[in-house]
Residue, then its C-alpha position, 0 to 999 in steps of 0.5 A: x366159465x362166465x363170472x357169477x355175480x350175486x346181488x343183495x341189499x338191506x332195503x328189501x327185494x322191492x327196492x328200486x336200488x336193488x334193480x339199479x344195481x342189477x342193471x348196472x352189472x347186467x352183461x358182465x356175467x351170470x347175475x343172480x338177485x337174492x335179497x331180504x323179503x322186507x326192510x332190514x336196515x341197521x341189522x349189521x351182519x346179524x344172522x338168523x339162527x333160531x327161526x327157519x328161512x324160506x325162499x320165494x321167487x318173483x319177477x324182477x325186471x327182465x329176470x327173477x329175484x329170490x327173496x329170503x325172510x331174513x337178514x342181508x347176511x342170510x340172503x348171502x348165505x342162502x344165495x351162495x349155498x342154496x341157489x347158486x351152484x358155486x360161490x360167486x366171483x363178486x357180491x354187490x350189496x345195494x344200492x342202498x337208499x341212504x348213505x352208509x358213512x363212517x365207522x358207525x355205519x360200517x358196524x351197523x349197516x345191513x348193506x355193509x354187513x351183507x358185503x362183509x359176510x361175502x368177504x368172510x366167505x372168501x368173495x370180494x364185495x362192493x357195498x353201494x349207497x346213495x345219499x338222499x335229501x329226505x331222511x324219511x326216504x332211507x327207510x321207506x322206498x316211496x317209489x319216487x323216480x331216482x337218478x341212479x346213473x352215477x351210482x351205476x357207472x361207479x358200480x359197473x367200472x369197479x365191478x369190472x376191475x374187481x372181476x379182472x384183477x381182484x381186490x387191492x391187497x389187504x382189502x375185502x370190501x369197497x364201500x361206495x357212497x354217492x351224493x344225491x347231486x352226483x352225475x356220471x362226471x362227478x369225481x371218485x375219491x378214495x377215503x378213510x372212514x370218519x369216526x362217527x356219522x350221527x350225534x345220538x338222540x333218544x326221544x321219550x314218549x308215552x303211549x295212550x295208557x301212559x307208558x313210556x317208550x323210546x325212539x332212537x334217532x340222531x342228527x348228522x355230524x356236519x364236520x369230519x376230517x378231510x379225507x374221510x368219507x363223511x367229509x368228501x360226501x358232505x363238503x366236497x360232493x364227490x363220490x366216496x370209495x372206502x376200502x374195508x377189511x375184515x381184520x379189525x385188529x388195532x395195530x398200535x402196539x399199545x396193548x402189549x405195554x398195558x398188559x406188561x404194566x398190568x400183569x407183570 
């Protein structure tokens, strides 16, 4: 029985990165593309529960893609339980236009959120993102030509390995980040999550009627510990692969002591 691969993203079904991911794994099995109809960055693992979801079908390279009027998590669920006749053997989310680094991105990124939902459904997943020089490109795919060769090489090789062997023990998702300057020869490094990626800023402005409104923004943290995804991307220029797990339990043992001192 051929392997089934489901591809999604959070940039929307029209993203060039989505097509790059499809092309990266074409030929490894039966590949199905199911993605949000519109841009869904920073929605994390949110799911649509109080509005109906609809599916549309359209041309996509040499195949078709299904678009869902919801979040990346919605796309994964619809792909698994409506479009496919069985759960896929692998889910790939991306290629996201813009990096997804640190614990901050792991809890807010729609790209990673889709991969986590796949893992929650018992399917191994790869989230793939590529850094861009212009911050504005992260949320609007301008259609400019991008070189996805390095990202595609990593995605294809990791996909082959996972399809053959499964994930390493205790790993649910591989979070891949590719520098914008990467080539197919760029080293691939195993990393930990940095603590955070942005120093948060809030901009206050006024509309024409004098009422205040706000934009949440942030500047990229330039310094991070060696061995973290942020340091490897910004300082070393290597491709980062960070293993993620759904189990977010902190196993330091300090809580039992705190509870003892609090309640005994």
